[in-house]
PDB file of all heavy atoms in Angstrom:
ATOM      1  N   MET A   1     125.999  86.684 110.104  1.00  0.00           N
ATOM      2  CA  MET A   1     124.882  87.337 109.524  1.00  0.00           C
ATOM      3  C   MET A   1     123.619  87.144 110.349  1.00  0.00           C
ATOM      4  O   MET A   1     122.831  88.022 110.553  1.00  0.00           O
ATOM      5  CB  MET A   1     124.674  86.771 108.095  1.00  0.00           C
ATOM      6  CG  MET A   1     123.643  87.525 107.296  1.00  0.00           C
ATOM      7  SD  MET A   1     124.183  89.171 106.901  1.00  0.00           S
ATOM      8  CE  MET A   1     123.140  89.581 105.641  1.00  0.00           C
ATOM      9  N   LEU A   2     123.449  85.901 110.851  1.00  0.00           N
ATOM     10  CA  LEU A   2     122.291  85.616 111.693  1.00  0.00           C
ATOM     11  C   LEU A   2     122.263  86.482 112.930  1.00  0.00           C
ATOM     12  O   LEU A   2     121.261  87.008 113.324  1.00  0.00           O
ATOM     13  CB  LEU A   2     122.246  84.091 112.050  1.00  0.00           C
ATOM     14  CG  LEU A   2     121.154  83.657 112.984  1.00  0.00           C
ATOM     15  CD1 LEU A   2     119.803  83.920 112.341  1.00  0.00           C
ATOM     16  CD2 LEU A   2     121.330  82.213 113.361  1.00  0.00           C
ATOM     17  N   GLU A   3     123.405  86.611 113.581  1.00  0.00           N
ATOM     18  CA  GLU A   3     123.491  87.429 114.782  1.00  0.00           C
ATOM     19  C   GLU A   3     123.126  88.901 114.469  1.00  0.00           C
ATOM     20  O   GLU A   3     122.502  89.555 115.293  1.00  0.00           O
ATOM     21  CB  GLU A   3     124.914  87.351 115.375  1.00  0.00           C
ATOM     22  CG  GLU A   3     125.212  86.038 116.008  1.00  0.00           C
ATOM     23  CD  GLU A   3     124.332  85.771 117.226  1.00  0.00           C
ATOM     24  OE1 GLU A   3     124.080  86.699 118.023  1.00  0.00           O
ATOM     25  OE2 GLU A   3     123.861  84.600 117.345  1.00  0.00           O
ATOM     26  N   LEU A   4     123.525  89.336 113.335  1.00  0.00           N
ATOM     27  CA  LEU A   4     123.191  90.755 112.959  1.00  0.00           C
ATOM     28  C   LEU A   4     121.687  90.912 112.777  1.00  0.00           C
ATOM     29  O   LEU A   4     121.118  91.895 113.270  1.00  0.00           O
ATOM     30  CB  LEU A   4     123.913  91.166 111.672  1.00  0.00           C
ATOM     31  CG  LEU A   4     123.631  92.565 111.137  1.00  0.00           C
ATOM     32  CD1 LEU A   4     124.053  93.603 112.117  1.00  0.00           C
ATOM     33  CD2 LEU A   4     124.366  92.740 109.835  1.00  0.00           C
ATOM     34  N   ARG A   5     121.044  89.965 112.129  1.00  0.00           N
ATOM     35  CA  ARG A   5     119.587  90.031 111.963  1.00  0.00           C
ATOM     36  C   ARG A   5     118.887  89.954 113.257  1.00  0.00           C
ATOM     37  O   ARG A   5     117.940  90.718 113.561  1.00  0.00           O
ATOM     38  CB  ARG A   5     119.095  88.853 111.066  1.00  0.00           C
ATOM     39  CG  ARG A   5     119.341  89.078 109.622  1.00  0.00           C
ATOM     40  CD  ARG A   5     118.521  88.120 108.784  1.00  0.00           C
ATOM     41  NE  ARG A   5     119.076  86.780 108.990  1.00  0.00           N
ATOM     42  CZ  ARG A   5     118.524  85.691 108.489  1.00  0.00           C
ATOM     43  NH1 ARG A   5     117.454  85.727 107.804  1.00  0.00           N
ATOM     44  NH2 ARG A   5     119.073  84.529 108.682  1.00  0.00           N
ATOM     45  N   LEU A   6     119.343  89.082 114.218  1.00  0.00           N
ATOM     46  CA  LEU A   6     118.758  88.989 115.560  1.00  0.00           C
ATOM     47  C   LEU A   6     118.899  90.301 116.315  1.00  0.00           C
ATOM     48  O   LEU A   6     117.977  90.767 116.954  1.00  0.00           O
ATOM     49  CB  LEU A   6     119.356  87.827 116.304  1.00  0.00           C
ATOM     50  CG  LEU A   6     119.000  86.435 115.846  1.00  0.00           C
ATOM     51  CD1 LEU A   6     119.934  85.420 116.505  1.00  0.00           C
ATOM     52  CD2 LEU A   6     117.537  86.101 116.110  1.00  0.00           C
ATOM     53  N   ALA A   7     120.086  90.882 116.231  1.00  0.00           N
ATOM     54  CA  ALA A   7     120.336  92.143 116.946  1.00  0.00           C
ATOM     55  C   ALA A   7     119.432  93.273 116.385  1.00  0.00           C
ATOM     56  O   ALA A   7     118.893  94.038 117.129  1.00  0.00           O
ATOM     57  CB  ALA A   7     121.811  92.544 116.874  1.00  0.00           C
ATOM     58  N   LEU A   8     119.336  93.303 115.052  1.00  0.00           N
ATOM     59  CA  LEU A   8     118.518  94.321 114.411  1.00  0.00           C
ATOM     60  C   LEU A   8     117.002  94.162 114.814  1.00  0.00           C
ATOM     61  O   LEU A   8     116.372  95.158 115.214  1.00  0.00           O
ATOM     62  CB  LEU A   8     118.648  94.237 112.940  1.00  0.00           C
ATOM     63  CG  LEU A   8     117.930  95.349 112.083  1.00  0.00           C
ATOM     64  CD1 LEU A   8     118.358  96.743 112.536  1.00  0.00           C
ATOM     65  CD2 LEU A   8     118.154  95.105 110.636  1.00  0.00           C
ATOM     66  N   VAL A   9     116.522  92.967 114.808  1.00  0.00           N
ATOM     67  CA  VAL A   9     115.111  92.707 115.163  1.00  0.00           C
ATOM     68  C   VAL A   9     114.885  93.114 116.633  1.00  0.00           C
ATOM     69  O   VAL A   9     113.914  93.751 116.974  1.00  0.00           O
ATOM     70  CB  VAL A   9     114.735  91.219 114.943  1.00  0.00           C
ATOM     71  CG1 VAL A   9     113.413  90.881 115.636  1.00  0.00           C
ATOM     72  CG2 VAL A   9     114.595  90.965 113.430  1.00  0.00           C
ATOM     73  N   GLU A  10     115.811  92.692 117.512  1.00  0.00           N
ATOM     74  CA  GLU A  10     115.692  92.989 118.963  1.00  0.00           C
ATOM     75  C   GLU A  10     115.670  94.524 119.181  1.00  0.00           C
ATOM     76  O   GLU A  10     114.917  95.059 119.918  1.00  0.00           O
ATOM     77  CB  GLU A  10     116.742  92.274 119.793  1.00  0.00           C
ATOM     78  CG  GLU A  10     116.508  90.845 119.935  1.00  0.00           C
ATOM     79  CD  GLU A  10     117.560  90.154 120.746  1.00  0.00           C
ATOM     80  OE1 GLU A  10     118.635  90.709 120.926  1.00  0.00           O
ATOM     81  OE2 GLU A  10     117.288  89.005 121.155  1.00  0.00           O
ATOM     82  N   THR A  11     116.588  95.247 118.496  1.00  0.00           N
ATOM     83  CA  THR A  11     116.655  96.683 118.621  1.00  0.00           C
ATOM     84  C   THR A  11     115.394  97.399 118.163  1.00  0.00           C
ATOM     85  O   THR A  11     114.874  98.265 118.834  1.00  0.00           O
ATOM     86  CB  THR A  11     117.888  97.222 117.860  1.00  0.00           C
ATOM     87  OG1 THR A  11     119.045  96.602 118.315  1.00  0.00           O
ATOM     88  CG2 THR A  11     117.995  98.713 117.938  1.00  0.00           C
ATOM     89  N   LEU A  12     114.871  96.886 117.033  1.00  0.00           N
ATOM     90  CA  LEU A  12     113.603  97.490 116.523  1.00  0.00           C
ATOM     91  C   LEU A  12     112.426  97.200 117.399  1.00  0.00           C
ATOM     92  O   LEU A  12     111.564  98.034 117.546  1.00  0.00           O
ATOM     93  CB  LEU A  12     113.334  97.022 115.064  1.00  0.00           C
ATOM     94  CG  LEU A  12     114.026  97.806 114.026  1.00  0.00           C
ATOM     95  CD1 LEU A  12     113.832  97.185 112.650  1.00  0.00           C
ATOM     96  CD2 LEU A  12     113.681  99.272 113.977  1.00  0.00           C
ATOM     97  N   LEU A  13     112.425  96.013 117.987  1.00  0.00           N
ATOM     98  CA  LEU A  13     111.283  95.697 118.920  1.00  0.00           C
ATOM     99  C   LEU A  13     111.400  96.597 120.157  1.00  0.00           C
ATOM    100  O   LEU A  13     110.334  97.003 120.683  1.00  0.00           O
ATOM    101  CB  LEU A  13     111.340  94.202 119.295  1.00  0.00           C
ATOM    102  CG  LEU A  13     110.804  93.258 118.210  1.00  0.00           C
ATOM    103  CD1 LEU A  13     111.108  91.799 118.583  1.00  0.00           C
ATOM    104  CD2 LEU A  13     109.348  93.521 117.937  1.00  0.00           C
ATOM    105  N   LEU A  14     112.574  96.870 120.616  1.00  0.00           N
ATOM    106  CA  LEU A  14     112.753  97.876 121.746  1.00  0.00           C
ATOM    107  C   LEU A  14     112.263  99.227 121.298  1.00  0.00           C
ATOM    108  O   LEU A  14     111.565  99.871 122.036  1.00  0.00           O
ATOM    109  CB  LEU A  14     114.149  97.882 122.188  1.00  0.00           C
ATOM    110  CG  LEU A  14     114.654  96.675 122.999  1.00  0.00           C
ATOM    111  CD1 LEU A  14     116.142  96.825 123.252  1.00  0.00           C
ATOM    112  CD2 LEU A  14     113.897  96.538 124.330  1.00  0.00           C
ATOM    113  N   HIS A  15     112.669  99.657 120.110  1.00  0.00           N
ATOM    114  CA  HIS A  15     112.321 100.954 119.610  1.00  0.00           C
ATOM    115  C   HIS A  15     110.785 101.020 119.436  1.00  0.00           C
ATOM    116  O   HIS A  15     110.289 102.188 119.657  1.00  0.00           O
ATOM    117  CB  HIS A  15     113.024 101.141 118.271  1.00  0.00           C
ATOM    118  CG  HIS A  15     112.702 102.448 117.631  1.00  0.00           C
ATOM    119  ND1 HIS A  15     113.157 103.662 118.070  1.00  0.00           N
ATOM    120  CD2 HIS A  15     111.954 102.727 116.515  1.00  0.00           C
ATOM    121  CE1 HIS A  15     112.684 104.632 117.319  1.00  0.00           C
ATOM    122  NE2 HIS A  15     111.965 104.110 116.338  1.00  0.00           N
ATOM    123  N   THR A  16     110.151  99.990 119.018  1.00  0.00           N
ATOM    124  CA  THR A  16     108.681 100.030 118.735  1.00  0.00           C
ATOM    125  C   THR A  16     107.863  99.600 119.928  1.00  0.00           C
ATOM    126  O   THR A  16     106.682  99.368 119.845  1.00  0.00           O
ATOM    127  CB  THR A  16     108.322  99.187 117.535  1.00  0.00           C
ATOM    128  OG1 THR A  16     108.703  97.844 117.764  1.00  0.00           O
ATOM    129  CG2 THR A  16     108.988  99.668 116.247  1.00  0.00           C
ATOM    130  N   ARG A  17     108.589  99.454 121.067  1.00  0.00           N
ATOM    131  CA  ARG A  17     107.958  98.996 122.389  1.00  0.00           C
ATOM    132  C   ARG A  17     107.223  97.650 122.136  1.00  0.00           C
ATOM    133  O   ARG A  17     106.138  97.525 122.636  1.00  0.00           O
ATOM    134  CB  ARG A  17     107.027 100.049 122.865  1.00  0.00           C
ATOM    135  CG  ARG A  17     107.720 101.344 123.241  1.00  0.00           C
ATOM    136  CD  ARG A  17     106.773 102.283 123.895  1.00  0.00           C
ATOM    137  NE  ARG A  17     107.546 103.518 124.202  1.00  0.00           N
ATOM    138  CZ  ARG A  17     107.091 104.741 123.917  1.00  0.00           C
ATOM    139  NH1 ARG A  17     105.941 104.896 123.355  1.00  0.00           N
ATOM    140  NH2 ARG A  17     107.798 105.786 124.265  1.00  0.00           N
ATOM    141  N   GLY A  18     107.869  96.740 121.403  1.00  0.00           N
ATOM    142  CA  GLY A  18     107.329  95.457 121.219  1.00  0.00           C
ATOM    143  C   GLY A  18     106.293  95.288 120.092  1.00  0.00           C
ATOM    144  O   GLY A  18     105.733  94.181 119.900  1.00  0.00           O
ATOM    145  N   ASN A  19     106.070  96.324 119.359  1.00  0.00           N
ATOM    146  CA  ASN A  19     105.092  96.201 118.282  1.00  0.00           C
ATOM    147  C   ASN A  19     105.667  95.511 117.073  1.00  0.00           C
ATOM    148  O   ASN A  19     106.408  96.125 116.306  1.00  0.00           O
ATOM    149  CB  ASN A  19     104.604  97.629 117.898  1.00  0.00           C
ATOM    150  CG  ASN A  19     103.494  97.712 116.924  1.00  0.00           C
ATOM    151  OD1 ASN A  19     103.421  96.830 116.063  1.00  0.00           O
ATOM    152  ND2 ASN A  19     102.614  98.675 117.031  1.00  0.00           N
ATOM    153  N   GLN A  20     105.350  94.245 116.960  1.00  0.00           N
ATOM    154  CA  GLN A  20     105.919  93.434 115.893  1.00  0.00           C
ATOM    155  C   GLN A  20     105.576  93.899 114.523  1.00  0.00           C
ATOM    156  O   GLN A  20     106.363  93.860 113.624  1.00  0.00           O
ATOM    157  CB  GLN A  20     105.495  91.955 116.111  1.00  0.00           C
ATOM    158  CG  GLN A  20     106.071  91.335 117.343  1.00  0.00           C
ATOM    159  CD  GLN A  20     105.614  89.938 117.531  1.00  0.00           C
ATOM    160  OE1 GLN A  20     104.846  89.392 116.751  1.00  0.00           O
ATOM    161  NE2 GLN A  20     106.011  89.368 118.642  1.00  0.00           N
ATOM    162  N   ALA A  21     104.292  94.272 114.332  1.00  0.00           N
ATOM    163  CA  ALA A  21     103.833  94.744 112.992  1.00  0.00           C
ATOM    164  C   ALA A  21     104.603  95.947 112.580  1.00  0.00           C
ATOM    165  O   ALA A  21     105.007  96.085 111.433  1.00  0.00           O
ATOM    166  CB  ALA A  21     102.322  95.017 113.044  1.00  0.00           C
ATOM    167  N   HIS A  22     104.823  96.868 113.494  1.00  0.00           N
ATOM    168  CA  HIS A  22     105.502  98.144 113.135  1.00  0.00           C
ATOM    169  C   HIS A  22     107.010  97.853 112.855  1.00  0.00           C
ATOM    170  O   HIS A  22     107.570  98.316 111.846  1.00  0.00           O
ATOM    171  CB  HIS A  22     105.395  99.147 114.255  1.00  0.00           C
ATOM    172  CG  HIS A  22     105.842 100.480 113.926  1.00  0.00           C
ATOM    173  ND1 HIS A  22     106.227 101.402 114.858  1.00  0.00           N
ATOM    174  CD2 HIS A  22     106.117 101.152 112.720  1.00  0.00           C
ATOM    175  CE1 HIS A  22     106.678 102.511 114.351  1.00  0.00           C
ATOM    176  NE2 HIS A  22     106.567 102.376 113.003  1.00  0.00           N
ATOM    177  N   ALA A  23     107.603  97.009 113.676  1.00  0.00           N
ATOM    178  CA  ALA A  23     109.007  96.635 113.445  1.00  0.00           C
ATOM    179  C   ALA A  23     109.213  95.936 112.077  1.00  0.00           C
ATOM    180  O   ALA A  23     110.132  96.201 111.327  1.00  0.00           O
ATOM    181  CB  ALA A  23     109.519  95.759 114.582  1.00  0.00           C
ATOM    182  N   ALA A  24     108.245  95.040 111.744  1.00  0.00           N
ATOM    183  CA  ALA A  24     108.334  94.286 110.499  1.00  0.00           C
ATOM    184  C   ALA A  24     108.189  95.238 109.335  1.00  0.00           C
ATOM    185  O   ALA A  24     108.884  95.180 108.319  1.00  0.00           O
ATOM    186  CB  ALA A  24     107.264  93.280 110.423  1.00  0.00           C
ATOM    187  N   ARG A  25     107.266  96.278 109.441  1.00  0.00           N
ATOM    188  CA  ARG A  25     107.064  97.195 108.382  1.00  0.00           C
ATOM    189  C   ARG A  25     108.366  98.009 108.166  1.00  0.00           C
ATOM    190  O   ARG A  25     108.736  98.350 107.052  1.00  0.00           O
ATOM    191  CB  ARG A  25     105.914  98.185 108.699  1.00  0.00           C
ATOM    192  CG  ARG A  25     104.651  97.773 108.071  1.00  0.00           C
ATOM    193  CD  ARG A  25     103.535  98.776 108.215  1.00  0.00           C
ATOM    194  NE  ARG A  25     102.660  98.252 109.329  1.00  0.00           N
ATOM    195  CZ  ARG A  25     102.387  98.837 110.408  1.00  0.00           C
ATOM    196  NH1 ARG A  25     102.864 100.025 110.765  1.00  0.00           N
ATOM    197  NH2 ARG A  25     101.555  98.293 111.328  1.00  0.00           N
ATOM    198  N   MET A  26     109.051  98.389 109.257  1.00  0.00           N
ATOM    199  CA  MET A  26     110.280  99.158 109.161  1.00  0.00           C
ATOM    200  C   MET A  26     111.338  98.366 108.461  1.00  0.00           C
ATOM    201  O   MET A  26     112.186  98.932 107.748  1.00  0.00           O
ATOM    202  CB  MET A  26     110.762  99.570 110.561  1.00  0.00           C
ATOM    203  CG  MET A  26     109.861 100.594 111.224  1.00  0.00           C
ATOM    204  SD  MET A  26     110.342 100.917 112.925  1.00  0.00           S
ATOM    205  CE  MET A  26     111.718 102.009 112.622  1.00  0.00           C
ATOM    206  N   LEU A  27     111.338  97.076 108.576  1.00  0.00           N
ATOM    207  CA  LEU A  27     112.280  96.177 107.927  1.00  0.00           C
ATOM    208  C   LEU A  27     111.911  95.740 106.554  1.00  0.00           C
ATOM    209  O   LEU A  27     112.729  95.163 105.814  1.00  0.00           O
ATOM    210  CB  LEU A  27     112.537  94.891 108.778  1.00  0.00           C
ATOM    211  CG  LEU A  27     113.287  95.135 110.070  1.00  0.00           C
ATOM    212  CD1 LEU A  27     113.265  93.812 110.917  1.00  0.00           C
ATOM    213  CD2 LEU A  27     114.749  95.484 109.809  1.00  0.00           C
ATOM    214  N   GLY A  28     110.666  95.954 106.225  1.00  0.00           N
ATOM    215  CA  GLY A  28     110.197  95.549 104.923  1.00  0.00           C
ATOM    216  C   GLY A  28     109.900  94.100 104.797  1.00  0.00           C
ATOM    217  O   GLY A  28     110.040  93.484 103.703  1.00  0.00           O
ATOM    218  N   ILE A  29     109.586  93.410 105.969  1.00  0.00           N
ATOM    219  CA  ILE A  29     109.360  92.001 105.989  1.00  0.00           C
ATOM    220  C   ILE A  29     107.938  91.781 106.603  1.00  0.00           C
ATOM    221  O   ILE A  29     107.385  92.731 107.223  1.00  0.00           O
ATOM    222  CB  ILE A  29     110.387  91.253 106.761  1.00  0.00           C
ATOM    223  CG1 ILE A  29     110.490  91.702 108.200  1.00  0.00           C
ATOM    224  CG2 ILE A  29     111.757  91.356 106.056  1.00  0.00           C
ATOM    225  CD1 ILE A  29     111.489  90.890 109.045  1.00  0.00           C
ATOM    226  N   SER A  30     107.455  90.605 106.522  1.00  0.00           N
ATOM    227  CA  SER A  30     106.167  90.281 107.179  1.00  0.00           C
ATOM    228  C   SER A  30     106.392  90.054 108.650  1.00  0.00           C
ATOM    229  O   SER A  30     107.514  89.757 109.150  1.00  0.00           O
ATOM    230  CB  SER A  30     105.539  89.009 106.543  1.00  0.00           C
ATOM    231  OG  SER A  30     106.317  87.873 106.933  1.00  0.00           O
ATOM    232  N   ARG A  31     105.316  90.125 109.416  1.00  0.00           N
ATOM    233  CA  ARG A  31     105.393  89.933 110.834  1.00  0.00           C
ATOM    234  C   ARG A  31     105.709  88.525 111.147  1.00  0.00           C
ATOM    235  O   ARG A  31     106.482  88.210 112.094  1.00  0.00           O
ATOM    236  CB  ARG A  31     104.033  90.327 111.546  1.00  0.00           C
ATOM    237  CG  ARG A  31     104.113  90.314 113.012  1.00  0.00           C
ATOM    238  CD  ARG A  31     102.771  90.748 113.639  1.00  0.00           C
ATOM    239  NE  ARG A  31     101.723  89.830 113.345  1.00  0.00           N
ATOM    240  CZ  ARG A  31     101.499  88.683 114.077  1.00  0.00           C
ATOM    241  NH1 ARG A  31     102.205  88.422 115.107  1.00  0.00           N
ATOM    242  NH2 ARG A  31     100.490  87.918 113.761  1.00  0.00           N
ATOM    243  N   CYS A  32     105.292  87.589 110.290  1.00  0.00           N
ATOM    244  CA  CYS A  32     105.630  86.174 110.477  1.00  0.00           C
ATOM    245  C   CYS A  32     107.129  85.944 110.347  1.00  0.00           C
ATOM    246  O   CYS A  32     107.744  85.194 111.142  1.00  0.00           O
ATOM    247  CB  CYS A  32     104.877  85.346 109.426  1.00  0.00           C
ATOM    248  SG  CYS A  32     105.140  83.591 109.557  1.00  0.00           S
ATOM    249  N   THR A  33     107.734  86.572 109.329  1.00  0.00           N
ATOM    250  CA  THR A  33     109.211  86.446 109.163  1.00  0.00           C
ATOM    251  C   THR A  33     109.932  87.033 110.341  1.00  0.00           C
ATOM    252  O   THR A  33     110.924  86.502 110.830  1.00  0.00           O
ATOM    253  CB  THR A  33     109.585  87.122 107.860  1.00  0.00           C
ATOM    254  OG1 THR A  33     108.944  86.486 106.782  1.00  0.00           O
ATOM    255  CG2 THR A  33     111.106  87.030 107.606  1.00  0.00           C
ATOM    256  N   LEU A  34     109.448  88.192 110.808  1.00  0.00           N
ATOM    257  CA  LEU A  34     110.102  88.832 111.999  1.00  0.00           C
ATOM    258  C   LEU A  34     110.057  87.859 113.216  1.00  0.00           C
ATOM    259  O   LEU A  34     111.026  87.674 113.928  1.00  0.00           O
ATOM    260  CB  LEU A  34     109.382  90.137 112.355  1.00  0.00           C
ATOM    261  CG  LEU A  34     109.997  90.854 113.532  1.00  0.00           C
ATOM    262  CD1 LEU A  34     110.321  92.283 113.104  1.00  0.00           C
ATOM    263  CD2 LEU A  34     109.074  90.856 114.658  1.00  0.00           C
ATOM    264  N   ARG A  35     108.895  87.201 113.409  1.00  0.00           N
ATOM    265  CA  ARG A  35     108.744  86.289 114.537  1.00  0.00           C
ATOM    266  C   ARG A  35     109.740  85.117 114.359  1.00  0.00           C
ATOM    267  O   ARG A  35     110.253  84.634 115.364  1.00  0.00           O
ATOM    268  CB  ARG A  35     107.304  85.836 114.650  1.00  0.00           C
ATOM    269  CG  ARG A  35     106.373  86.889 115.130  1.00  0.00           C
ATOM    270  CD  ARG A  35     104.942  86.386 115.176  1.00  0.00           C
ATOM    271  NE  ARG A  35     104.811  85.236 116.056  1.00  0.00           N
ATOM    272  CZ  ARG A  35     104.409  85.231 117.317  1.00  0.00           C
ATOM    273  NH1 ARG A  35     104.111  86.375 117.864  1.00  0.00           N
ATOM    274  NH2 ARG A  35     104.301  84.163 117.981  1.00  0.00           N
ATOM    275  N   LYS A  36     109.846  84.570 113.155  1.00  0.00           N
ATOM    276  CA  LYS A  36     110.774  83.474 112.933  1.00  0.00           C
ATOM    277  C   LYS A  36     112.189  83.851 113.258  1.00  0.00           C
ATOM    278  O   LYS A  36     112.925  83.085 113.915  1.00  0.00           O
ATOM    279  CB  LYS A  36     110.703  83.026 111.473  1.00  0.00           C
ATOM    280  CG  LYS A  36     109.446  82.249 111.077  1.00  0.00           C
ATOM    281  CD  LYS A  36     109.442  81.899 109.634  1.00  0.00           C
ATOM    282  CE  LYS A  36     108.119  81.218 109.278  1.00  0.00           C
ATOM    283  NZ  LYS A  36     108.064  80.917 107.791  1.00  0.00           N
ATOM    284  N   ILE A  37     112.646  85.043 112.855  1.00  0.00           N
ATOM    285  CA  ILE A  37     114.000  85.518 113.185  1.00  0.00           C
ATOM    286  C   ILE A  37     114.106  85.669 114.696  1.00  0.00           C
ATOM    287  O   ILE A  37     115.077  85.187 115.292  1.00  0.00           O
ATOM    288  CB  ILE A  37     114.246  86.830 112.481  1.00  0.00           C
ATOM    289  CG1 ILE A  37     114.330  86.678 110.966  1.00  0.00           C
ATOM    290  CG2 ILE A  37     115.584  87.419 113.022  1.00  0.00           C
ATOM    291  CD1 ILE A  37     114.313  87.987 110.189  1.00  0.00           C
ATOM    292  N   TYR A  38     113.147  86.291 115.368  1.00  0.00           N
ATOM    293  CA  TYR A  38     113.192  86.512 116.797  1.00  0.00           C
ATOM    294  C   TYR A  38     113.178  85.187 117.530  1.00  0.00           C
ATOM    295  O   TYR A  38     113.954  85.024 118.523  1.00  0.00           O
ATOM    296  CB  TYR A  38     112.032  87.337 117.192  1.00  0.00           C
ATOM    297  CG  TYR A  38     112.036  87.714 118.681  1.00  0.00           C
ATOM    298  CD1 TYR A  38     112.961  88.708 119.125  1.00  0.00           C
ATOM    299  CD2 TYR A  38     111.185  87.147 119.616  1.00  0.00           C
ATOM    300  CE1 TYR A  38     112.993  89.050 120.476  1.00  0.00           C
ATOM    301  CE2 TYR A  38     111.241  87.488 120.932  1.00  0.00           C
ATOM    302  CZ  TYR A  38     112.177  88.444 121.373  1.00  0.00           C
ATOM    303  OH  TYR A  38     112.202  88.780 122.690  1.00  0.00           O
ATOM    304  N   ASN A  39     112.381  84.211 117.120  1.00  0.00           N
ATOM    305  CA  ASN A  39     112.282  82.933 117.821  1.00  0.00           C
ATOM    306  C   ASN A  39     113.490  82.068 117.690  1.00  0.00           C
ATOM    307  O   ASN A  39     113.686  81.127 118.448  1.00  0.00           O
ATOM    308  CB  ASN A  39     111.038  82.209 117.422  1.00  0.00           C
ATOM    309  CG  ASN A  39     109.807  82.805 117.922  1.00  0.00           C
ATOM    310  OD1 ASN A  39     109.767  83.463 118.975  1.00  0.00           O
ATOM    311  ND2 ASN A  39     108.700  82.650 117.277  1.00  0.00           N
ATOM    312  N   GLN A  40     114.383  82.345 116.684  1.00  0.00           N
ATOM    313  CA  GLN A  40     115.605  81.584 116.552  1.00  0.00           C
ATOM    314  C   GLN A  40     116.507  81.696 117.763  1.00  0.00           C
ATOM    315  O   GLN A  40     117.142  80.770 118.169  1.00  0.00           O
ATOM    316  CB  GLN A  40     116.375  82.021 115.288  1.00  0.00           C
ATOM    317  CG  GLN A  40     115.702  81.544 114.030  1.00  0.00           C
ATOM    318  CD  GLN A  40     116.420  82.074 112.817  1.00  0.00           C
ATOM    319  OE1 GLN A  40     117.323  82.901 112.864  1.00  0.00           O
ATOM    320  NE2 GLN A  40     116.037  81.535 111.640  1.00  0.00           N
ATOM    321  N   ARG A  41     116.478  82.805 118.402  1.00  0.00           N
ATOM    322  CA  ARG A  41     117.334  82.932 119.612  1.00  0.00           C
ATOM    323  C   ARG A  41     116.567  82.567 120.853  1.00  0.00           C
ATOM    324  O   ARG A  41     117.136  82.072 121.821  1.00  0.00           O
ATOM    325  CB  ARG A  41     117.711  84.469 119.752  1.00  0.00           C
ATOM    326  CG  ARG A  41     118.427  84.646 121.101  1.00  0.00           C
ATOM    327  CD  ARG A  41     119.068  85.959 121.341  1.00  0.00           C
ATOM    328  NE  ARG A  41     120.278  86.038 120.558  1.00  0.00           N
ATOM    329  CZ  ARG A  41     120.963  87.106 120.324  1.00  0.00           C
ATOM    330  NH1 ARG A  41     120.580  88.234 120.844  1.00  0.00           N
ATOM    331  NH2 ARG A  41     122.078  87.052 119.608  1.00  0.00           N
ATOM    332  N   HIS A  42     115.283  82.731 120.884  1.00  0.00           N
ATOM    333  CA  HIS A  42     114.463  82.543 122.112  1.00  0.00           C
ATOM    334  C   HIS A  42     113.721  81.231 122.067  1.00  0.00           C
ATOM    335  O   HIS A  42     112.532  81.188 122.337  1.00  0.00           O
ATOM    336  CB  HIS A  42     113.498  83.755 122.276  1.00  0.00           C
ATOM    337  CG  HIS A  42     114.254  85.006 122.385  1.00  0.00           C
ATOM    338  ND1 HIS A  42     114.877  85.361 123.551  1.00  0.00           N
ATOM    339  CD2 HIS A  42     114.446  86.000 121.564  1.00  0.00           C
ATOM    340  CE1 HIS A  42     115.437  86.562 123.380  1.00  0.00           C
ATOM    341  NE2 HIS A  42     115.219  86.971 122.125  1.00  0.00           N
ATOM    342  N   LYS A  43     114.348  80.136 121.799  1.00  0.00           N
ATOM    343  CA  LYS A  43     113.760  78.797 121.833  1.00  0.00           C
ATOM    344  C   LYS A  43     113.922  78.178 123.157  1.00  0.00           C
ATOM    345  O   LYS A  43     114.806  78.343 123.830  1.00  0.00           O
ATOM    346  CB  LYS A  43     114.349  77.934 120.745  1.00  0.00           C
ATOM    347  CG  LYS A  43     113.849  78.284 119.336  1.00  0.00           C
ATOM    348  CD  LYS A  43     114.321  77.338 118.358  1.00  0.00           C
ATOM    349  CE  LYS A  43     113.748  77.650 116.990  1.00  0.00           C
ATOM    350  NZ  LYS A  43     114.108  76.697 115.984  1.00  0.00           N
TER     351      LYS A  43
END
């Protein structure tokens, strides 16, 4: 499940050209939550 969330976040960040706020809105989560998910892989 974690890998799926990471893949989805990465795909949306590519789609939004790195716009975290827009990607978070598309997922219905806060930008802070999106960053936490993204940073789990990129530590």
